[in-house]
C-alpha positions as CSV (number, residue, x, y, z in Angstrom):
1,M,0.1,0.1,-0.1
2,T,1.2,3.6,-0.6
3,Q,0.3,6.6,1.2
4,Y,-2.3,7.6,-1.3
5,D,-6.0,7.2,-1.2
6,Y,-5.9,5.8,-4.8
7,E,-2.9,5.0,-7.1
8,L,-4.8,6.5,-10.5
9,F,-7.4,8.9,-10.3
10,V,-9.3,9.5,-13.6
11,I,-11.3,12.5,-14.3
12,G,-13.8,11.9,-16.8
13,A,-15.8,8.8,-18.0
14,G,-15.9,8.5,-21.6
15,S,-14.5,5.9,-23.6
16,G,-10.9,6.7,-22.8
17,G,-11.1,7.5,-19.0
18,V,-13.2,4.4,-18.5
19,R,-10.9,1.8,-20.6
20,A,-7.8,3.3,-18.7
21,A,-9.6,2.9,-15.3
22,R,-10.9,-0.7,-16.1
23,M,-7.6,-2.0,-17.3
24,A,-5.5,-0.6,-14.4
25,S,-8.0,-1.9,-11.7
26,G,-7.7,-5.1,-13.7
27,L,-4.1,-5.2,-13.0
28,G,-4.7,-4.7,-9.4
29,V,-4.3,-1.0,-9.1
30,R,-6.3,1.0,-6.7
31,V,-8.5,3.4,-9.3
32,A,-11.1,6.0,-8.9
33,I,-12.9,7.6,-11.7
34,A,-15.2,11.0,-11.4
35,E,-17.8,12.2,-13.7
36,D,-20.3,14.7,-13.3
37,R,-22.5,14.6,-16.3
38,Y,-23.0,11.2,-17.8
39,L,-21.3,8.0,-18.1
40,G,-20.0,7.0,-21.6
41,G,-18.9,10.7,-22.4
42,T,-19.8,12.4,-25.7
43,C,-19.8,9.4,-27.8
44,V,-22.4,7.6,-25.9
45,N,-24.5,10.6,-24.9
46,V,-24.2,13.2,-27.5
47,G,-22.0,11.8,-30.2
48,C,-21.2,8.7,-32.0
49,V,-24.0,6.6,-30.9
50,P,-27.1,8.7,-31.0
51,K,-25.8,10.4,-34.1
52,K,-25.7,6.9,-35.8
53,L,-29.2,6.2,-34.5
54,F,-30.4,9.5,-36.2
55,V,-28.7,8.3,-39.4
56,Y,-30.4,5.4,-39.5
57,A,-33.9,7.0,-38.9
58,S,-32.9,9.6,-41.5
59,H,-32.4,7.1,-44.3
60,F,-36.3,5.8,-44.5
61,R,-37.9,8.5,-46.2
62,E,-35.6,8.1,-49.1
63,D,-35.7,4.2,-48.9
64,F,-39.4,4.4,-49.0
65,R,-39.2,6.4,-52.2
66,A,-36.7,3.8,-53.7
67,A,-39.1,1.0,-52.8
68,A,-41.5,2.1,-55.7
69,G,-38.8,1.1,-58.4
70,F,-38.7,-2.5,-56.9
71,G,-42.6,-3.0,-57.0
72,W,-43.6,-1.6,-53.6
73,S,-46.5,1.0,-53.7
74,G,-49.0,2.7,-51.0
75,I,-46.3,3.4,-48.8
76,Q,-47.2,6.6,-46.9
77,P,-45.0,6.9,-44.0
78,E,-45.2,9.6,-41.1
79,F,-42.4,10.6,-39.0
80,D,-42.7,11.0,-35.4
81,W,-39.8,12.6,-33.7
82,A,-40.8,12.3,-30.1
83,H,-41.2,8.5,-30.9
84,L,-37.4,8.8,-32.2
85,M,-36.2,10.6,-29.2
86,A,-38.0,8.2,-26.8
87,Q,-36.1,5.3,-28.4
88,K,-32.7,7.1,-28.5
89,N,-32.8,7.9,-25.2
90,K,-34.1,4.3,-24.1
91,E,-30.9,3.0,-25.8
92,I,-28.6,5.6,-24.3
93,G,-29.9,4.6,-20.7
94,R,-28.8,1.1,-21.5
95,L,-25.4,1.9,-22.4
96,Q,-25.1,4.3,-19.3
97,G,-26.0,1.4,-17.1
98,V,-23.5,-0.7,-19.0
99,Y,-20.7,1.6,-18.6
100,E,-21.5,1.6,-14.7
101,G,-21.9,-2.1,-14.5
102,L,-18.3,-2.4,-16.2
103,L,-16.6,0.1,-13.6
104,N,-18.2,-1.6,-10.7
105,N,-17.5,-5.0,-12.1
106,S,-13.9,-4.3,-12.4
107,G,-13.6,-2.8,-8.8
108,V,-13.1,1.0,-9.9
109,T,-14.6,3.5,-7.5
110,L,-17.1,5.6,-9.1
111,Y,-17.6,9.4,-8.0
112,E,-20.5,11.1,-9.9
113,Q,-19.5,14.5,-9.1
114,Q,-17.4,17.3,-10.6
115,A,-13.8,16.8,-9.8
116,S,-10.9,19.1,-10.0
117,V,-7.1,19.2,-9.4
118,V,-5.7,20.6,-6.2
119,D,-2.1,19.8,-6.7
120,A,0.2,17.1,-8.3
121,H,-1.3,14.6,-6.0
122,T,-4.7,15.8,-4.9
123,V,-8.2,15.9,-6.3
124,R,-11.1,17.7,-5.0
125,V,-14.5,15.7,-5.4
126,G,-17.3,17.5,-4.0
127,E,-16.2,18.6,-0.5
128,Q,-13.6,15.7,-0.4
129,L,-10.0,16.1,-0.9
130,L,-8.4,12.6,-2.3
131,T,-4.7,12.0,-2.5
132,C,-3.7,9.8,-5.7
133,E,-0.4,9.0,-7.0
134,R,-1.3,9.8,-10.5
135,I,-4.1,11.7,-12.3
136,L,-5.5,11.0,-15.6
137,L,-7.5,13.9,-17.4
138,A,-9.9,12.3,-19.9
139,T,-12.6,15.2,-19.9
140,G,-12.9,15.4,-23.8
141,G,-14.2,18.4,-25.6
142,W,-17.1,20.6,-25.7
143,P,-18.9,22.5,-28.7
144,S,-17.7,26.1,-29.3
145,V,-19.8,28.8,-30.9
146,P,-18.4,31.8,-32.1
147,D,-19.3,35.4,-30.2
148,I,-21.8,37.0,-32.5
149,P,-24.7,38.9,-31.6
150,G,-27.9,36.4,-31.2
151,K,-25.3,33.5,-30.1
152,E,-28.0,32.7,-27.4
153,F,-30.5,31.6,-29.9
154,V,-28.4,28.8,-31.5
155,V,-28.0,25.2,-30.6
156,T,-25.1,23.1,-30.5
157,S,-24.9,19.3,-31.0
158,N,-25.3,18.6,-27.6
159,E,-29.1,20.2,-27.5
160,M,-29.6,18.4,-30.7
161,F,-29.9,15.0,-29.1
162,A,-32.5,16.5,-26.5
163,L,-34.3,18.7,-29.0
164,Q,-38.1,18.7,-28.0
165,Q,-39.6,20.8,-30.8
166,F,-39.1,19.5,-34.2
167,P,-38.1,22.1,-36.9
168,K,-39.5,22.8,-40.4
169,R,-36.7,24.9,-41.3
170,M,-33.0,24.8,-40.4
171,V,-29.7,26.5,-40.7
172,I,-26.5,24.7,-39.9
173,V,-23.6,26.6,-39.5
174,G,-19.9,24.5,-40.0
175,G,-18.3,22.6,-42.8
176,G,-16.9,19.7,-40.7
177,Y,-18.0,15.9,-39.4
178,I,-20.9,17.3,-37.5
179,A,-22.3,19.7,-39.8
180,V,-22.5,17.7,-42.7
181,E,-23.7,14.8,-40.7
182,F,-26.8,16.7,-39.5
183,A,-27.6,18.1,-42.7
184,G,-28.0,14.6,-44.1
185,I,-30.0,13.6,-40.8
186,M,-32.1,16.7,-40.8
187,H,-33.0,16.8,-44.5
188,G,-33.6,13.1,-44.5
189,L,-36.1,13.5,-41.4
190,G,-38.1,16.0,-43.9
191,V,-36.5,19.5,-42.6
192,E,-35.9,22.0,-45.2
193,T,-32.1,22.5,-44.5
194,T,-29.4,24.8,-45.4
195,L,-25.5,24.3,-44.6
196,C,-23.8,27.8,-44.2
197,Y,-20.0,27.4,-44.5
198,R,-17.4,30.0,-44.2
199,G,-15.1,28.3,-46.7
200,D,-15.4,27.1,-50.5
201,K,-15.2,23.5,-49.5
202,I,-16.8,21.3,-46.8
203,L,-14.9,18.4,-44.8
204,R,-11.6,20.4,-44.7
205,G,-8.7,18.0,-44.3
206,F,-10.2,15.2,-46.5
207,D,-9.2,14.1,-50.0
208,E,-10.4,17.0,-52.4
209,D,-12.3,14.6,-54.5
210,I,-14.1,13.5,-51.4
211,R,-14.9,16.9,-50.5
212,D,-16.2,17.8,-54.0
213,F,-18.4,14.8,-54.4
214,V,-20.0,14.9,-51.0
215,A,-21.1,18.3,-51.7
216,T,-22.4,17.5,-55.0
217,E,-24.3,14.5,-53.8
218,M,-25.7,16.4,-50.6
219,Q,-26.9,19.4,-53.1
220,K,-28.7,16.6,-55.6
221,K,-30.5,15.4,-52.6
222,G,-32.0,18.8,-52.1
223,I,-29.9,20.4,-49.3
224,N,-28.9,23.9,-49.6
225,I,-25.3,24.8,-49.2
226,L,-24.1,28.4,-49.2
227,F,-20.3,28.5,-49.4
228,N,-18.0,31.5,-48.3
229,T,-20.8,32.6,-46.4
230,Q,-21.0,33.7,-42.5
231,I,-23.6,34.4,-40.2
232,K,-23.2,38.2,-38.9
233,A,-26.1,38.4,-36.4
234,I,-29.3,36.4,-35.3
235,T,-32.6,37.7,-33.9
236,K,-35.5,36.2,-32.6
237,N,-38.9,36.7,-34.3
238,G,-41.6,34.9,-32.3
239,D,-40.9,31.0,-33.0
240,S,-38.6,31.5,-35.7
241,F,-35.2,33.6,-36.2
242,T,-33.7,35.7,-38.8
243,A,-30.0,35.3,-39.5
244,Q,-28.1,38.0,-41.2
245,T,-25.3,36.7,-43.7
246,D,-22.2,38.5,-44.9
247,Q,-23.2,37.8,-48.5
248,G,-26.3,39.5,-48.2
249,P,-29.3,36.8,-48.3
250,T,-31.3,36.6,-44.8
251,L,-32.2,33.2,-43.6
252,E,-35.2,32.7,-41.5
253,P,-35.2,29.2,-40.0
254,D,-36.7,27.9,-36.8
255,L,-33.6,26.4,-35.8
256,I,-30.1,27.4,-36.1
257,L,-27.5,24.5,-35.2
258,Y,-23.7,25.8,-34.8
259,A,-21.2,22.8,-35.5
260,T,-18.2,25.2,-35.8
261,G,-15.7,22.9,-34.0
262,R,-14.9,21.4,-30.4
263,S,-12.8,22.9,-27.9
264,P,-10.9,20.7,-25.1
265,N,-12.9,20.6,-21.8
266,T,-10.5,22.1,-19.4
267,S,-12.5,24.8,-18.0
268,G,-12.9,24.3,-14.1
269,L,-10.1,21.6,-13.6
270,G,-7.8,23.9,-11.9
271,L,-5.2,23.3,-14.4
272,E,-4.0,27.0,-14.6
273,D,-3.5,27.5,-11.0
274,L,-1.3,24.3,-10.6
275,G,0.6,25.4,-14.1
276,V,-0.1,22.6,-16.4
277,E,0.7,23.6,-19.9
278,L,-2.2,24.0,-22.4
279,N,-1.8,25.1,-26.1
280,N,-3.3,28.1,-27.7
281,K,-6.9,26.2,-27.9
282,G,-6.7,25.4,-24.3
283,A,-5.6,21.6,-24.9
284,I,-3.2,19.9,-22.4
285,K,0.1,19.5,-23.8
286,V,1.6,15.9,-23.5
287,N,4.6,13.8,-24.5
288,E,4.6,10.5,-26.3
289,H,3.9,9.0,-23.0
290,Y,0.6,11.2,-22.3
291,Q,2.3,13.0,-19.7
292,S,2.0,16.7,-18.9
293,N,4.5,18.8,-17.7
294,I,3.6,17.9,-14.1
295,T,4.9,14.5,-14.0
296,S,2.1,12.9,-12.0
297,I,-0.8,14.3,-14.5
298,Y,-1.6,12.6,-17.7
299,A,-3.9,13.2,-20.2
300,L,-5.4,11.5,-23.6
301,G,-8.2,11.6,-26.0
302,D,-10.0,14.8,-27.0
303,V,-8.8,17.0,-24.1
304,T,-5.3,16.9,-26.0
305,D,-6.7,17.8,-29.3
306,R,-4.6,15.6,-31.2
307,M,-6.9,13.1,-32.9
308,N,-10.1,13.3,-31.8
309,L,-11.7,9.7,-32.6
310,T,-13.3,7.5,-30.0
311,P,-11.3,4.6,-30.7
312,V,-8.2,6.6,-30.8
313,A,-8.9,7.6,-27.0
314,T,-9.4,3.8,-26.1
315,A,-6.1,3.0,-27.9
316,E,-4.4,5.5,-26.1
317,A,-5.8,4.4,-22.8
318,M,-4.6,0.9,-23.0
319,A,-1.1,2.3,-24.2
320,L,-0.9,4.5,-21.2
321,V,-2.0,1.7,-18.7
322,N,0.3,-0.8,-20.4
323,Q,3.2,1.6,-20.0
324,L,2.5,2.4,-16.6
325,Y,1.4,-0.9,-14.9
326,T,3.0,-3.6,-17.2
327,E,6.1,-4.4,-19.1
328,Q,4.3,-4.6,-22.4
329,Y,4.3,-0.8,-23.7
330,T,1.9,-0.5,-26.9
331,P,2.6,2.7,-28.2
332,V,-0.3,3.8,-30.6
333,D,0.6,4.1,-34.3
334,Y,-1.1,7.2,-35.6
335,D,-0.3,6.7,-39.4
336,N,-3.2,5.4,-41.4
337,I,-6.1,5.7,-39.0
338,P,-9.4,4.9,-40.8
339,T,-12.6,7.0,-40.3
340,A,-15.7,7.6,-41.6
341,V,-18.3,10.5,-41.8
342,F,-21.9,9.4,-41.8
343,C,-23.0,12.0,-44.0
344,Q,-25.4,10.6,-46.9
345,P,-23.7,9.3,-48.9
346,N,-21.1,7.8,-46.4
347,V,-17.5,8.7,-46.3
348,G,-14.9,6.2,-45.5
349,T,-11.1,7.0,-45.9
350,V,-7.8,5.7,-44.7
351,G,-4.3,6.5,-45.4
352,L,-3.1,9.5,-47.2
353,S,-5.1,11.9,-49.4
354,E,-3.8,12.7,-53.1
355,A,-2.4,15.9,-52.2
356,E,-0.8,14.3,-49.3
357,A,0.8,11.7,-51.0
358,K,2.2,14.1,-54.1
359,S,3.6,16.1,-51.3
360,R,5.8,13.3,-50.1
361,H,6.4,11.2,-53.3
362,A,6.9,12.1,-57.0
363,D,5.8,8.8,-58.3
364,I,1.8,8.7,-57.5
365,D,-0.8,6.8,-59.5
366,V,-4.4,7.7,-58.7
367,Y,-7.1,5.3,-59.5
368,K,-10.9,6.3,-59.4
369,S,-14.0,5.2,-60.3
370,V,-17.8,6.8,-60.0
371,F,-20.5,4.8,-60.5
372,T,-24.3,4.1,-60.0
373,P,-24.8,1.6,-57.3
374,M,-26.7,-1.3,-58.4
375,K,-29.5,-0.6,-55.9
376,H,-30.2,2.5,-57.8
377,T,-30.4,1.1,-61.0
378,L,-33.9,0.5,-60.1
379,S,-34.7,2.9,-57.5
380,G,-34.7,6.1,-59.5
381,L,-32.7,7.8,-57.1
382,D,-29.8,9.7,-58.3
383,E,-27.0,8.6,-56.1
384,K,-23.5,7.9,-57.3
385,T,-20.5,6.2,-55.4
386,M,-17.1,7.0,-55.9
387,M,-14.0,5.2,-55.0
388,K,-10.4,6.2,-55.1
389,M,-6.9,4.5,-54.4
390,I,-3.5,6.3,-54.1
391,V,-0.5,4.2,-55.1
392,R,3.2,4.6,-55.0
393,R,4.4,3.3,-58.4
394,S,7.8,2.8,-57.0
395,T,7.0,0.4,-54.5
396,D,3.3,-0.4,-55.7
397,Q,2.2,0.3,-51.9
398,V,-1.2,1.4,-51.5
399,L,-0.7,4.7,-49.6
400,G,-4.7,5.7,-49.3
401,I,-8.2,4.6,-50.1
402,H,-11.1,6.8,-50.1
403,M,-14.9,6.3,-50.8
404,V,-18.1,8.0,-51.1
405,G,-21.2,5.6,-50.9
406,P,-23.5,3.4,-49.1
407,E,-21.8,1.8,-46.0
408,A,-18.6,3.3,-46.5
409,G,-17.6,2.9,-43.0
410,E,-18.0,-1.0,-43.1
411,I,-15.9,-1.3,-46.0
412,I,-13.0,0.8,-45.4
413,Q,-12.8,-0.8,-41.9
414,G,-11.7,-4.1,-43.5
415,I,-9.6,-2.2,-46.2
416,A,-7.7,-0.6,-43.2
417,V,-6.3,-4.0,-42.3
418,A,-4.9,-4.4,-45.6
419,I,-3.3,-1.0,-45.6
420,R,-1.8,-1.1,-42.2
421,A,-0.3,-4.4,-43.6
422,G,1.3,-2.6,-46.3
423,A,-0.6,-4.3,-49.0
424,T,0.7,-3.3,-52.7
425,K,-2.0,-2.7,-55.4
426,A,-0.6,-6.3,-56.9
427,I,-2.3,-7.8,-53.9
428,F,-5.4,-5.9,-54.5
429,D,-5.3,-6.9,-58.0
430,S,-4.9,-10.6,-57.0
431,T,-8.1,-10.5,-54.6
432,I,-11.2,-12.3,-56.0
433,G,-13.9,-9.6,-55.4
434,I,-17.4,-10.6,-54.0
435,H,-19.9,-10.3,-56.9
436,P,-22.4,-8.2,-56.9
437,T,-21.0,-5.7,-54.6
438,A,-20.0,-2.2,-54.5
439,A,-16.6,-3.1,-52.4
440,E,-15.2,-5.2,-55.4
441,E,-14.5,-2.4,-57.3
442,F,-11.5,-1.9,-55.0
443,V,-9.9,-5.1,-56.5
444,T,-10.9,-4.5,-60.0
445,M,-9.4,-1.0,-60.5
446,R,-6.7,-1.7,-63.6
447,S,-5.7,1.6,-65.1
448,P,-4.9,5.2,-63.3
449,I,-6.7,8.2,-64.2
450,S,-3.5,10.3,-63.3
451,K,0.2,9.7,-62.6
């Protein structure tokens, strides 16, 4: 036994924090975790999970339309927002219970209270002061809204998952994951949707073909996208709002969602007083071992604002626990991490974009295919799929795979294994396709479109 109440105290019971707490406790470490909002963090409560449920819901309107091409008639659906919310809440409640059970069954002490750091080895939980050998901060991120007149009238992604009144007209501000996903969700549920973005292309950081293709498909579905446009001020008019843009047009929606980024959730933790180093965005600075400048304080996940993905946070948690409490250090490899955007159609990607590949290598071949998915040869819907492969000619190694189309995330997950294993174009070419599928296109691309 040490002189501390706990050997590891985790603040934040999201995916990363819970994984670290459970793993460490399983190794015999005395662990406590504090969470003052909801078990499971952003992903379970106001992120990945409820968002994906909403995405599923939003597909049905289009599926009902597509059904006519396959001989189904007389389908007159009605959407009930309150029912969807109730079903979502039931599932989230179940998952919160799962997280609580996981912590309890692993022997972790759970404090459902706000916690802050007092000094290098002390945390305050409510009125208690608890000593700990190490402190792990896994408090995630929080939506940020620019300071404009009328910002009090907008909602963020947090509020969207508790929205009581279903809108008829909606403006979404932003051009990243959350903005384009909610644009697809709300449009699919029947809302007149406008996406307002300050840049000239959505999904900054993705391959340029992906960015262009997704925008075109969204617009074909009926989503209005205003590029190079910012909202200057918002006023309330009864049950609706007026949003004045810097390009002249005035928008009059029932709801305005700001999806303009997330900030590291470090407020109220006491880090500034203690001297924990933060970057200019408020993220906790850590070294390759997730250690801050205060050697007993660690941080991982979105609060470090490096690669803000749930599976990355859980991988970092495993790496940290193995490093601290076992002889098996398993560092996270941040190269070739796959990701998906659950817009409509979906985006799935792994590896380098075309621009990234060309900035590193002079001998790049690009393969690309755009086609009508088999389903839509009968559905009557005008939706295309795009697939793209980036190959280094001198080594034949596949450096990047990108897809826009149904189930792109499911397809790219499997392909990511091949990319991480160093698969060459020859290996892809020699792989027998599963016919008829969209995924077989990745093993039948024969001629590059550019070199």
